[in-house]
RODO-2510 file (C-alpha; in nm, 4 decimals, decimal comma):
residues 467
     n   res          X          Y          Z
     1     m    13,2949    14,1641    12,1247
     2     s    13,3899    14,5093    12,1649
     3     k    13,5120    14,6379    12,4673
     4     k    13,2705    14,6867    12,7759
     5     t    13,2019    15,0405    12,7634
     6     t    13,2097    15,2745    13,1088
     7     w    12,8378    15,3015    13,1340
     8     s    12,6844    15,1703    13,4345
     9     d    12,6374    14,7802    13,5457
    10     r    12,2886    14,8745    13,3970
    11     f    12,4107    14,6712    13,1167
    12     e    12,5222    14,2876    13,0567
    13     t    12,6576    14,3087    12,7141
    14     s    12,8591    14,5110    12,5366
    15     l    12,7523    14,6978    12,1714
    16     n    12,7384    14,4777    11,8935
    17     p    13,0600    14,6130    11,6582
    18     i    12,8887    14,7273    11,3808
    19     i    12,6503    14,9326    11,6567
    20     a    12,9405    15,0573    11,8004
    21     e    13,0958    15,1843    11,5007
    22     f    12,7574    15,3593    11,4488
    23     n    12,6975    15,4852    11,7696
    24     a    13,0879    15,6538    11,8132
    25     s    13,1818    15,9845    11,7645
    26     i    13,5485    15,9921    11,8387
    27     g    13,6230    15,9418    11,4591
    28     f    13,5438    16,3314    11,4996
    29     d    13,4813    16,4770    11,7812
    30     i    13,8636    16,4375    11,8773
    31     e    13,8571    16,7909    11,6810
    32     l    13,7581    16,8785    12,0411
    33     i    13,9827    16,7329    12,2582
    34     e    14,1708    17,0637    12,3570
    35     y    13,8560    17,2280    12,4292
    36     d    13,7725    16,9336    12,6258
    37     l    14,0702    16,9188    12,8489
    38     t    14,0415    17,2619    12,9221
    39     g    13,6731    17,2666    13,0095
    40     s    13,7884    16,9412    13,2445
    41     v    14,0621    17,1367    13,4070
    42     a    13,8644    17,4635    13,5053
    43     h    13,5682    17,1550    13,6135
    44     a    13,8570    16,9702    13,8401
    45     k    13,9789    17,3503    13,9838
    46     m    13,6055    17,4194    14,0825
    47     l    13,5144    17,0690    14,2479
    48     a    13,8164    17,1597    14,4485
    49     k    13,7510    17,5087    14,5624
    50     t    13,3858    17,3630    14,6591
    51     g    13,5221    17,1310    14,8583
    52     i    13,3579    16,8518    14,6495
    53     i    13,6842    16,6594    14,6194
    54     t    13,9960    16,7649    14,8040
    55     a    14,3023    17,0172    14,6530
    56     e    14,5668    16,7490    14,6405
    57     e    14,3193    16,5472    14,4801
    58     g    14,2017    16,8890    14,2023
    59     e    14,6045    16,9076    14,1655
    60     t    14,6398    16,5346    14,0850
    61     l    14,3768    16,5673    13,8155
    62     v    14,4753    16,8909    13,6536
    63     k    14,8207    16,7138    13,6032
    64     g    14,6811    16,4068    13,4730
    65     l    14,4841    16,6472    13,1838
    66     e    14,7825    16,8316    13,1156
    67     q    14,9791    16,5256    13,0510
    68     i    14,7088    16,3883    12,8130
    69     r    14,7389    16,7405    12,6251
    70     q    15,0793    16,7257    12,5953
    71     e    15,0425    16,3427    12,4433
    72     y    14,8128    16,4611    12,2318
    73     r    15,0152    16,7495    12,1087
    74     a    15,2628    16,5022    12,0490
    75     g    15,1235    16,2403    11,8710
    76     n    15,0984    15,9736    12,1449
    77     f    14,7555    15,9946    12,2143
    78     n    14,5463    15,8540    11,9378
    79     p    14,2099    15,6874    12,1138
    80     g    13,9996    15,4413    11,8539
    81     v    13,6392    15,3638    11,8258
    82     e    13,6013    15,1258    12,1268
    83     e    13,6430    15,5034    12,3563
    84     e    13,3086    15,6277    12,1811
    85     d    13,4052    15,9822    12,2463
    86     v    13,6696    16,2101    12,3079
    87     h    13,5038    16,2600    12,6752
    88     f    13,5086    15,8899    12,7443
    89     a    13,8613    15,8815    12,5682
    90     v    14,0212    16,1386    12,8121
    91     e    13,8327    15,9909    13,0861
    92     r    13,9570    15,6588    13,0219
    93     r    14,3282    15,7579    12,9951
    94     l    14,3081    15,9801    13,3144
    95     t    14,2548    15,7094    13,5071
    96     e    14,5249    15,5439    13,3746
    97     i    14,7675    15,7969    13,4606
    98     v    14,6274    15,9155    13,8020
    99     g    14,4475    15,6019    13,9364
   100     a    14,0989    15,5972    14,0916
   101     v    14,1253    15,9670    14,1527
   102     g    14,0435    16,0343    13,7605
   103     k    13,7222    15,8597    13,8437
   104     k    13,6212    16,1624    13,9863
   105     l    13,6806    16,4256    13,7271
   106     h    13,2926    16,3367    13,5996
   107     t    13,1384    16,4399    13,9646
   108     g    12,8557    16,6932    13,9068
   109     r    12,8441    16,6781    13,5238
   110     s    12,7221    16,5093    13,2259
   111     r    12,8712    16,4436    12,9133
   112     n    12,5417    16,6571    12,7875
   113     d    12,7089    16,9960    12,9647
   114     q    13,0433    16,8714    12,8920
   115     v    12,9985    16,8454    12,4566
   116     g    12,7916    17,1852    12,5297
   117     t    13,0804    17,3287    12,6668
   118     d    13,3598    17,1608    12,4516
   119     i    13,1662    17,2954    12,1347
   120     r    13,1151    17,6851    12,2757
   121     l    13,5148    17,6936    12,3813
   122     y    13,5721    17,5572    12,0113
   123     l    13,3231    17,7452    11,8277
   124     r    13,4007    18,0630    12,0802
   125     d    13,8279    18,0446    11,9429
   126     q    13,7337    18,0009    11,5440
   127     i    13,4845    18,3116    11,5215
   128     k    13,7827    18,5113    11,6426
   129     q    14,0002    18,3577    11,3766
   130     i    13,7577    18,3442    11,0779
   131     q    13,6917    18,7594    11,2025
   132     g    14,0338    18,8025    11,1309
   133     l    14,0531    18,6444    10,7998
   134     l    13,7601    18,8619    10,7238
   135     r    13,9581    19,1439    10,8021
   136     n    14,2223    19,0476    10,5993
   137     w    13,9757    19,0252    10,3139
   138     q    13,9017    19,3588    10,3995
   139     l    14,1871    19,5159    10,3705
   140     a    14,2908    19,3120    10,0502
   141     l    13,9434    19,4721     9,9086
   142     l    14,0504    19,8093    10,0453
   143     n    14,4228    19,8409     9,9003
   144     h    14,2912    19,7603     9,5753
   145     a    13,9940    20,0779     9,5889
   146     e    14,2636    20,2741     9,7269
   147     n    14,4350    20,2327     9,4014
   148     h    14,1694    20,2739     9,1440
   149     v    13,9168    20,5223     9,3208
   150     e    13,9207    20,7395     8,9549
   151     t    13,9506    20,3864     8,7558
   152     l    13,6005    20,3431     8,5368
   153     i    13,4171    20,0083     8,5295
   154     p    13,0882    19,9589     8,3460
   155     g    12,8005    19,9202     8,6077
   156     y    12,5578    19,6623     8,5686
   157     t    12,1906    19,5458     8,6418
   158     h    12,0306    19,2509     8,5160
   159     l    12,3828    19,1526     8,3709
   160     q    12,3201    19,4519     8,1412
   161     r    12,5493    19,7802     8,1343
   162     a    12,3596    20,0009     8,3421
   163     q    12,6107    20,2989     8,4436
   164     p    12,9714    20,3662     8,4370
   165     i    13,0802    20,3703     8,8282
   166     s    13,4414    20,4002     9,0261
   167     l    13,5887    20,0371     9,0430
   168     a    13,7037    20,1178     9,3951
   169     h    13,3024    20,1622     9,4914
   170     h    13,2616    19,8556     9,3629
   171     l    13,4735    19,6713     9,5532
   172     m    13,3830    19,8689     9,8513
   173     a    13,0345    19,6980     9,8335
   174     y    13,2065    19,3788     9,9186
   175     a    13,4468    19,5299    10,1929
   176     q    13,0892    19,6733    10,3168
   177     m    12,9536    19,3090    10,3273
   178     a    13,2287    19,1601    10,4865
   179     q    13,2207    19,4483    10,7655
   180     r    12,8531    19,2909    10,8072
   181     d    12,9807    18,9696    10,8358
   182     w    13,2223    19,0631    11,1161
   183     q    12,9622    19,2441    11,3229
   184     r    12,7574    18,9685    11,3121
   185     l    12,9935    18,7492    11,4486
   186     e    13,0821    18,9504    11,7197
   187     q    12,7058    18,9323    11,8211
   188     i    12,6979    18,5307    11,7823
   189     y    13,0294    18,5566    12,0115
   190     d    12,8339    18,6817    12,2689
   191     r    12,5722    18,4428    12,2682
   192     t    12,8165    18,1686    12,2007
   193     n    12,9988    18,2970    12,5453
   194     i    12,7323    18,1195    12,7534
   195     s    12,8486    17,8096    12,9925
   196     p    12,6706    17,5677    12,9832
   197     l    12,8689    17,3592    13,2536
   198     g    12,7233    17,2432    13,5474
   199     c    12,3786    17,2062    13,3759
   200     g    12,4134    16,8165    13,3944
   201     a    12,2522    16,5795    13,2068
   202     l    11,9452    16,8197    13,2029
   203     a    11,8281    16,9056    13,5865
   204     g    12,1212    17,0306    13,7462
   205     t    12,3123    16,8615    14,0083
   206     t    12,3088    16,7241    14,3962
   207     f    12,6567    16,8268    14,4258
   208     p    12,7435    17,2020    14,5661
   209     i    12,9203    17,2998    14,2146
   210     d    13,0052    17,6606    14,1478
   211     r    12,8940    17,7468    13,7855
   212     h    13,0335    18,0918    13,8284
   213     y    13,3853    17,9909    13,8863
   214     s    13,3876    17,7323    13,6250
   215     a    13,2642    18,0025    13,3634
   216     e    13,5187    18,2414    13,4870
   217     l    13,8252    18,0120    13,4860
   218     l    13,6626    17,9095    13,1065
   219     g    13,6529    18,3149    13,0047
   220     f    13,2637    18,2602    12,9272
   221     n    13,0875    18,6266    13,0088
   222     s    12,7551    18,4331    13,1596
   223     i    12,6214    18,1289    13,2868
   224     y    12,2752    17,9470    13,1359
   225     e    12,0045    18,0018    13,3674
   226     n    11,7809    17,7277    13,2520
   227     s    11,9745    17,3683    13,2923
   228     l    11,7376    17,2123    13,0238
   229     d    11,8283    17,5268    12,7816
   230     g    12,1756    17,4909    12,9124
   231     v    12,2033    17,1411    12,7466
   232     s    12,0035    17,1510    12,4647
   233     d    12,0539    17,4959    12,2861
   234     r    12,2286    17,5057    11,9218
   235     d    12,0960    17,8307    11,8374
   236     f    12,4433    17,9495    11,8469
   237     a    12,5538    17,7142    11,6308
   238     i    12,2750    17,7870    11,3801
   239     e    12,3385    18,1710    11,4095
   240     f    12,6942    18,0612    11,3453
   241     l    12,6067    17,8604    11,0245
   242     g    12,3984    18,0933    10,8923
   243     t    12,6808    18,4174    10,8989
   244     s    12,9230    18,1627    10,7471
   245     s    12,6617    18,1079    10,4681
   246     l    12,6206    18,5335    10,3944
   247     i    12,9961    18,4974    10,4268
   248     m    13,0352    18,2252    10,1318
   249     v    12,7413    18,4160     9,9531
   250     h    12,9496    18,7123     9,9337
   251     l    13,2447    18,5745     9,8879
   252     s    13,0594    18,3560     9,5581
   253     r    12,9111    18,6496     9,4375
   254     i    13,2593    18,8511     9,3716
   255     s    13,3581    18,5093     9,2551
   256     e    13,1024    18,4696     8,9940
   257     e    13,1978    18,8287     8,8879
   258     m    13,5647    18,7176     8,8595
   259     i    13,4744    18,4174     8,6290
   260     l    13,3159    18,6718     8,4127
   261     w    13,5697    18,9170     8,4637
   262     a    13,8541    18,7097     8,3727
   263     s    13,6712    18,5564     8,0415
   264     q    13,7761    18,6542     7,6840
   265     e    13,4437    18,8350     7,6506
   266     f    13,4675    19,0850     7,9348
   267     s    13,8847    19,0755     7,9948
   268     f    13,8617    19,3069     8,3000
   269     i    14,1031    19,1153     8,4628
   270     t    14,4009    18,8944     8,4062
   271     l    14,4853    18,6140     8,6320
   272     k    14,8690    18,5795     8,7533
   273     d    15,0006    18,1889     8,7316
   274     n    15,0340    18,1401     9,0566
   275     c    14,6604    18,1523     9,1310
   276     s    14,5212    17,9515     8,8150
   277     t    14,5163    17,6402     8,6319
   278     g    14,5620    17,5066     8,2340
   279     s    14,3511    17,2633     8,1043
   280     s    14,4848    16,8489     8,0153
   281     i    14,3845    16,9105     7,6600
   282     m    14,3624    17,2743     7,5605
   283     p    14,7421    17,4668     7,6345
   284     q    14,5956    17,8098     7,5363
   285     k    14,3694    17,7867     7,8912
   286     k    14,4294    17,9765     8,1948
   287     n    14,1400    17,8827     8,4277
   288     p    13,9530    18,0610     8,7011
   289     d    14,0161    17,7622     8,9486
   290     i    13,9594    17,9610     9,2989
   291     p    13,6396    18,1436     9,2351
   292     e    13,4966    17,8611     9,0707
   293     l    13,5686    17,6290     9,3749
   294     v    13,4757    17,8979     9,6315
   295     r    13,1410    17,9616     9,4700
   296     g    13,1086    17,5524     9,4722
   297     k    13,2108    17,5128     9,8350
   298     t    12,9528    17,7812     9,8995
   299     g    12,6801    17,4645     9,8610
   300     r    12,8002    17,3081    10,1264
   301     v    12,7997    17,5183    10,3880
   302     f    12,4290    17,5992    10,2952
   303     g    12,3635    17,2236    10,3694
   304     h    12,5177    17,2196    10,7248
   305     l    12,2932    17,4977    10,8076
   306     q    11,9857    17,3337    10,6467
   307     a    12,1366    16,9841    10,8525
   308     l    12,1317    17,1774    11,2047
   309     l    11,7668    17,3310    11,1086
   310     t    11,6710    17,0075    11,0375
   311     i    11,7952    16,8223    11,2952
   312     m    11,6664    17,0751    11,5637
   313     k    11,3045    17,1359    11,4587
   314     g    11,1802    16,8224    11,5954
   315     l    11,3915    16,7703    11,9423
   316     p    11,1998    16,7525    12,2505
   317     l    11,3523    16,8563    12,5502
   318     a    11,6677    16,8068    12,6648
   319     y    11,9436    16,6401    12,5132
   320     n    11,8993    16,3808    12,2539
   321     k    12,1679    16,1516    12,0378
   322     d    12,0623    16,3541    11,7296
   323     l    12,3021    16,6179    11,8600
   324     q    12,6041    16,4454    11,7675
   325     e    12,5448    16,5166    11,4259
   326     d    12,5935    16,8789    11,4798
   327     k    13,0004    16,8852    11,4924
   328     e    13,0729    16,7551    11,1850
   329     g    12,8558    17,0141    10,9657
   330     i    13,0324    17,2791    11,2080
   331     f    13,3776    17,1300    11,1758
   332     d    13,3494    17,1289    10,7979
   333     a    13,2054    17,4628    10,7606
   334     v    13,4694    17,6347    10,9782
   335     k    13,7131    17,4602    10,7755
   336     t    13,5440    17,5491    10,4074
   337     v    13,4762    17,9381    10,5379
   338     k    13,8313    17,9915    10,6404
   339     g    14,0009    17,8235    10,3557
   340     s    13,7716    18,0160    10,0699
   341     l    13,8709    18,3452    10,2927
   342     e    14,2582    18,3009    10,2728
   343     a    14,2694    18,1633     9,9280
   344     m    14,0166    18,4707     9,7844
   345     t    14,2577    18,6991     9,9649
   346     i    14,5830    18,5641     9,7753
   347     l    14,3980    18,5702     9,4743
   348     l    14,2851    18,9409     9,5297
   349     s    14,6350    19,0239     9,7263
   350     e    14,8656    18,8815     9,4727
   351     g    14,6912    18,6957     9,1626
   352     l    14,5054    18,9206     8,9586
   353     e    14,5609    19,2436     8,7696
   354     f    14,2905    19,4917     8,6586
   355     r    14,3448    19,5917     8,2916
   356     t    14,2651    19,9466     8,2811
   357     a    14,3186    20,0345     7,9522
   358     r    14,0178    19,7730     7,8597
   359     l    13,8129    19,9329     8,1245
   360     e    13,8142    20,2671     7,9833
   361     e    13,7545    20,1194     7,6516
   362     a    13,4621    19,9237     7,7780
   363     v    13,3072    20,2451     7,9902
   364     n    13,3579    20,3796     7,6198
   365     e    13,1804    20,1969     7,4044
   366     d    12,7721    20,1875     7,5625
   367     f    12,4897    20,3910     7,6192
   368     s    12,5302    20,3911     7,9852
   369     n    12,5765    20,7672     7,9918
   370     a    12,1833    20,7526     7,8808
   371     t    12,0231    20,8752     8,2435
   372     d    12,3001    21,1430     8,2009
   373     v    12,1441    21,2787     7,9557
   374     a    11,7985    21,2736     8,1157
   375     d    11,9689    21,4685     8,3947
   376     y    12,0958    21,7095     8,1991
   377     l    11,7532    21,7720     8,0509
   378     a    11,6219    21,7673     8,3746
   379     s    11,8670    22,0084     8,4731
   380     k    11,7630    22,2297     8,1978
   381     g    11,4012    22,2386     8,3479
   382     v    11,2483    21,9745     8,1131
   383     p    11,0321    21,7184     8,3662
   384     f    11,2386    21,4228     8,4166
   385     r    11,0068    21,1833     8,2566
   386     e    10,9936    21,3554     7,9165
   387     a    11,3551    21,3955     7,9488
   388     y    11,3471    20,9861     7,9767
   389     n    11,1693    20,9244     7,6991
   390     l    11,3314    21,1847     7,4540
   391     v    11,6641    21,0131     7,5221
   392     g    11,5161    20,6609     7,4958
   393     k    11,4025    20,8017     7,1435
   394     v    11,7665    20,9467     7,0696
   395     v    11,9391    20,5787     7,1735
   396     k    11,6628    20,3969     6,9194
   397     t    11,7937    20,6239     6,6751
   398     s    12,1519    20,5714     6,7326
   399     l    12,1771    20,2308     6,7692
   400     k    11,9925    20,2060     6,3922
   401     a    12,2907    20,5001     6,2614
   402     g    12,5619    20,2690     6,4553
   403     k    12,6602    20,5505     6,6815
   404     l    12,6991    20,6490     7,0327
   405     l    12,5715    20,9120     7,2046
   406     r    12,9080    21,0546     7,2096
   407     d    12,9044    21,0881     6,8079
   408     l    12,5959    21,2756     6,7821
   409     t    12,6630    21,6353     6,6561
   410     l    12,5280    21,9267     6,8465
   411     s    12,2441    21,9709     6,5640
   412     e    12,1786    21,6419     6,6491
   413     w    12,1147    21,6633     7,0025
   414     q    11,9409    22,0259     6,9187
   415     e    11,7204    21,8346     6,6981
   416     l    11,5881    21,6160     6,9882
   417     h    11,5463    21,9167     7,2011
   418     p    11,6408    22,2851     7,1904
   419     a    11,8008    22,3219     7,5451
   420     f    12,0969    22,0677     7,4372
   421     e    12,4205    22,3009     7,4321
   422     n    12,8307    22,2135     7,3635
   423     d    12,8406    22,1322     7,7559
   424     i    12,6568    21,8131     7,6538
   425     y    12,9592    21,6303     7,5420
   426     e    13,1366    21,6900     7,8805
   427     a    12,8538    21,5715     8,0644
   428     i    12,8033    21,2337     7,8981
   429     a    13,1859    21,2000     7,9332
   430     p    13,2517    20,8723     8,1698
   431     k    13,4478    21,0357     8,3746
   432     q    13,2102    21,2901     8,4358
   433     v    12,9314    21,0864     8,4553
   434     v    13,1049    20,9217     8,7600
   435     k    13,2277    21,2295     8,9208
   436     a    12,8867    21,3613     8,9039
   437     r    12,7022    21,1143     9,1277
   438     n    12,8004    21,2783     9,4270
   439     s    12,5528    21,1930     9,6803
   440     y    12,6180    21,0241     9,9644
   441     g    12,7089    20,6809     9,9259
   442     g    12,6983    20,7218     9,5247
   443     t    13,0143    20,6708     9,3200
   444     g    13,1453    20,9725     9,2568
   445     f    13,4955    20,9936     9,3327
   446     e    13,4912    21,2458     9,6137
   447     q    13,1965    21,0254     9,8080
   448     v    13,4340    20,6799     9,7476
   449     y    13,7818    20,8698     9,8938
   450     g    13,5407    20,9439    10,2042
   451     a    13,3954    20,5652    10,2009
   452     i    13,7428    20,4589    10,1948
   453     d    13,8447    20,6477    10,5078
   454     n    13,5242    20,5878    10,7161
   455     l    13,5787    20,2116    10,6908
   456     k    13,9573    20,2639    10,7459
   457     t    13,8696    20,4320    11,0638
   458     l    13,5981    20,2201    11,1767
   459     i    13,8108    19,9334    11,1283
   460     k    14,0883    20,0703    11,3708
   461     a    13,8473    20,1613    11,6017
   462     e    13,7015    19,7699    11,6327
   463     n    14,0550    19,6013    11,6166
   464     g    14,1046    19,8623    11,9135
   465     v    14,3767    20,0974    11,7137
   466     d    14,3676    20,4803    11,8154
   467     s    14,2859    20,6419    11,4522
***
């Protein structure tokens, strides 16, 4: 039989060993130990401040909890499945250290509000770390963008050549996605930073606790107004997993492009040896492992979001054991997002090079300037839809003749429409095509330089740096 638990004497026997292992969460919630200790220190100080325990008892509890922290950091505190969860493990070790006074720590709280506090402290910390990694990713994108404003790349819709664009404009799209991700995390941080400590099991407590004081000690901005909501709310965790999923979507999208760009068919980038691997059988291969792994790991985070939504959808108020299942998904999502951001930042910063000569060749070998021919005619007074149809015909004719638009003679242009003059060749040159798209938010070089400056200024402001 397993060791008798710390539950009340309502139970006469211990759990079946298999059930004990199935029921235990210590194998994964040990991840929360530092946060559990921090929350318990604040709770002990609050108990002493309110006179629920003596000041001396409060000091004893705090010293004992800090000793456990040092033991854990030194690798000397390794509770097993018999402890059930991190909360019991800490309480049991505390009682071994300080004696009977250790049993007073749990006065005025429940494991329900305790775990709710722990997961919020943990996630609050992780959100800030992920925001830092998002900033690094943004800066890597910005660095390449600043170096490639006037480097052109084919722009695509439906994965078909559409119009040439600035490479910087393309990269800045992902920098803007990362900006939204950062802002979403900032909002979620505020909704995570609310204290459930003192909500008890579900209904509060008969002890004269001071929830505002313990929240202040822990750096929470506010406290839950309803004890039922406080112990059962996981909205913040769902929001976090939702934003984590979006971060992975954005990383996966650029990963897909990098995989294509590194292929022989595109050859837009070269992968460096420090961020790629080879084949075990084909010696010529250089594989884009990092973006492929990120693309694959995205599904893990989606799964954790779906799992938590499924857990929460049928739970009656207040706390239910189902909520034990929130932690592994959150922990893995945090690990996956952080690892993916770090790896992709390294890949972009030092693991690839853009093949500018190949990119220049690419934007000169297609009909992606066809829209500019229609725009040219429209600027000469030809109705756009008429111009659009005329250009469609010339593209069809050129394809049959094996010509690009730039290869047509002026007489051939004028056979299409007399409005064409010699300046048509300048109008359809790729650099001019890009430069001319100077509408706000467009790919025109002037707009892209401005977009880079604007985002850098915003980042400085959000980081508290004077611009």
